[in-house]
N, C-alpha and C positions, 0 to 999 in steps of 0.2 A: 157658291159650289160643291159638287157632291165629288169627292175622291174616287177616281178611276181606278180600273185595275190595268198596273202594266205591265205590259209585254215580256214575254222570256229573256228579248235581247235587254229591257233595263234591269231586269233580274239580276242579270249577269254583270252588271255597270257595281248595281245598287252592288256586291259584294267585299266594298271595303274593308269591315270588320277584319277575314284574310286575307289582305292585298291591296293595301291604298293606292301602294304606285299602279298597280294594274287598272284602279278604278279609277285616278290620272288619265293614266296613259287614255282610255275608252271613253271616256269625256272630253278628251282633245279632239279626239276622231269622230266623235256621235257631233255632240255638241258646239262647231263652233261657234265664239264670238259671245261666248257665255263664260260669267264673272269665273273665278278660281274658287277652289274650294274652299270652307270655312275648315277650324280643323274638326269639325264633327264629321261623321259616315255619307257620304251624299247619297240624295236621293231625288231621283230626277224626277223636271216638275214637266215636263213637256219631253214629248217622241224628237227623233232626226226626223227629218224632211226627207218622205220619198223611206220611210222605212218598212221594212217587208213587216206583213203582218205574220205575225206568231202566236202560239199557244205555250199559254203559261201548262206545263205537265207535274203538279206537285209529286207523282208519283214515283215517276222518273228521276225527279231529280233527289228524292229521297236513298233511290236504291243506289245511286250515284256514292251519294254520301256513305254508306252504309260500306258501299266494296272500298270509298277511299282510307274508311277507320278500320278495314282488314286489314289492309295495304302496308300503312304507315305505322301497326303495329306488328307484321311482319315483321316487317324494316327493325323493331327497334328489337324481334324478338331474336332477328340475324345479329344487329348490333351485342345482344347477353351472350347467345351463343361465343361470338369468336371473342368475346374478352376472358373465356374460358382460357385461348392462346395465347393472342394476339396482343403487344401491348394497346391502350384506349386512342397512344395520340393515331398509331399507328389506323386504327378502325375508322377518325373524325379524318386523317388525309383520305381515305379513299373516298371515302365519305364524299369530303369538300370535290376531288378535284375530279372524281364522276358525273359533280353538279356543274362543275366547272366545264366541262370537256365538250356537253351541249352548245353552253352560255357563248364559247367564242366560236362555235360553228355559225349560230344563231345571228351573230356579230359580223362576223367575215362573210356569211353568204350575205345576209340583208342589209343594214344599215353601214354598215362598213366602219370603220377605229373610228370612225371623228363624231359616231355617235357616243360614245365615249366621254365625250368633254364634259367638266365639273369644276361647279365652285365652290360644291360644298366638298373635298375630299376627306374633312377631317371626321363631319359626318357621318359617311360611306367606308371612315375605317373605323371609327367607334362604331360601328354598325356588326362589319366583317369580323374587328374584338371580338364585340360582346357574342354572337352568335358562334367559332369558334371555340370560344372558354362554355355559352352554355351545351357547344355539343359534349365537350368534354365532361363537365356538371353531369349529364345524364346520362350518359353511358356507363361513364363512373356510378350512377345511383343505378342503375340496372345491373351491373355486377355485383351491388353490397344488401339488395333489396328482392324482393319478391316480385319480377314484371307488373304485377298490377297495385305491387304498392305505389312504385317511381309512376305509375301511368294515372291513380287516382290522386296523387299529388300537384301531377302537373296539370289538371283540370282547374286548379285556380289560377291558371294566366289571367282572365278576364278579371279574376277578383284587383290583381296587382293592380291592371291597366287602366281600371276602372279610379284607384288608388292616384293614382298617379298620372292619369291627366289632367289631373288638378294645377297640379304648381308646374309640369313640364309644358302644357300644352293650355292652358287658362280655360279652363273647359266647368261646364257650371254642371255638378252633380247634386242631384234632390235627394229629399230625407229616402225615398221607395229606397234606389238603387244603393244609396248608402247602407242600410239596413240591410239589403242584400251581400253588400263586402263585409259586415262586422258580423254575420249569421255566418260568413265564406269564413272565415281567419280562426271561429270557434269550431267548424269543420275541419279546418286542419289542425289544428290543435287536438282537439279527437284522436285525428290519423297519427298525430306525434308519441307514437309510444312505442320507439324500438326499445328493444333490451338488446347490449352487448355494443362496441367501440363501432364492430363493421357498421351494425344495421343504426345505428346514429350517426356515422357517418353517411350511411347512405342515402338518410332521409338529410341532415343537411344541404348533401351536392344538392340532392333533387327539389330545397325546395328553393336555393340558391340558381338554381334552373331557370324556376320560374319565372323569378325574381327578372334574371337578365330577360329572356324571352319577354317581359309585359316591356322592360326600358328597351326593345329591338325594336314593339310595335309601335309606339309612345316616336321612335329615331323614322321606322316609316313614313308614321302620320309627317311627318316635320317636311321628312325629304319630295316624300306625293306633290305637295306643296309644284315642286318648281323642277324636280327628275322624272324625266321615261323612263318605265318600268323596265325598260331592259339599261337600261344605268345598273339602276342601286341592284336587277339579279347579279350581274359583271360582279359590280364589287365585292358583293356578299360573298358569292363560290369564291373568287378571286384571295382577298382577305382570308378567307379561312383553310384555304389552299397553301399558301404562303407557309402562315403563321403555321402549323402544324408541320410544314417542311423543316423549320427550322429546328423544330423540337425533336425531326426523326430519329437522325443520330446516336441520341439518347433511351432512344425506344424503339427500336429496329425488330423485326424477327421476320426471315420473308418470306412470306406465305407458299405451301404446297399448292397445288392444281386447284384441290378443294375449297382451301382457302380464299382461293385467290378467286374462282369459281365465287361465293358466296359475296365477298368485295361489290363485286361486278353485280351483282342481282342486289346486294343492296340501291344501288343505282337506277337500274331500273328499276326497283319496286319503289322508289323516293317518284322517280318523273310519274308512274301509274297514278301514284296515289294521290300526288299534285292536281293532274286530271280529271280526276275523279273528282276531285274536290271542286275544281272551279269546274265544272257539270253540273256540278249538284244546282250549284249555286246559279247555273244561269236559267237551272231548268223551276226552279221554286226562291219564294223569299227564303231570309235568314233566319224568321222567325220560326219556319217551315221546318226546314231543313237542318240549320241551324243546333236544336238539344239533341240531332243523330251521331253526333258529334260524342258525346258521353255515353254508346254503346261503345263506345274504344278499349272501357272498361271489361265488357264482354271478352272483346276476343283477349284483351290482356290474361283475363284470368284461363282462358283456355288454354291460350300459348304456354304461359305457363304449369297449367294442371297435367298438358298432356306431354310435354320434351321436361320440365324442372320436379314434378309433383307438387307444385304450389300450390295455394288453396290462400285469396284474403283473411288474414283473420275478419275476428267481428268489426272490434275498431275503427277497420281499412275500408270499410264497407258502409257501419254507422256517420264514417268520416265523410268519405267521399258521396255518400247519399246526399250531406246537409250542404257540403263544395256542389254537385252539380244542379241539385235545385236551385242555389241561391245566382250559378251560372245561368237558367235558363230565366230567373228572374228579373236579372239582367237584362237578357235580350227581348224580354216578352216589354220592358219597360221605354227602352230604346227605342225597341218597334213602333212602341203611342206615341213616343218622343215626334221618330221624321214621318210618323201618317198625319202628326198636328204640324208639320210641316209643309206635306205636301198639299193639304186642304185650304189652308190659307195663302199658299205661295202666288196663286193665281190671280187672289184678288190683288194680292198687295205687288204686284206687276199689273195689275191695271192702272194701278195708280201709277 
């Protein structure tokens, strides 16, 4: 049976590489009675009954993703700007707090506190703590490195995720993706050229944040098997806020009106960025819009040059290009594998 083209709704469900928990929640709503996910990203096999017809719009999907990269890098630039005047812990607190508030309102106005019941609080605690530490590290790297350098290093997250999915999730990674991972790590080595204690610490914090981000994505895949999307998001924001509150007495500077306004703006920009990213994956396949996330390096370079007169060096550009190419190839191979699953699945169901 020839594989059919997925609808826009299915594209949105299939964006599991960015939030597996959301994918699980949407599957429960749209595909009742079907078996749960494997540890791999889900690709829908059949449309939900009575699903409304819709048309994919790759151009609109690409536009949404491009806008999301602009907003995310604006957030990064605001964090770097604030780090010159405010402690990193305080920046993380306000970033987490303004993410926690909408989640709390969502819970109280929607499903209620009962929706937060979980039997996996330990894994939630790990994810929340890892997210908190990752934010501390990446904001520290912004304060020590040119913003384009820190962003280029962050593009290595898919490489670490692919490598960690083998021992932690039991997934099988073929020779093509392993080759892409190895080439990507070579790109990281090319970028590892910092001079001076500050730059070396900046590189170390950036790469440590990238590894933690990969571990967070692994935990999301595991939590996504049993937990609601809202539960995962709520505990992530809550633990991040609590963790930073404990450190605030040791690092606090009362923000002036302009500083507080920028803290609030960080929260709003983050919300808009996530909305645009989600919409992008609703309108087009991950293989189409995924590579456009790497345009973040362009925005980071522009912000760095306009605000701080920074330009990435040749080794950063060369290493970043290698890492980006490896990431795109991993997306390509993953898409081919999932397409093969979709092709054979109808026959398997018939059996």
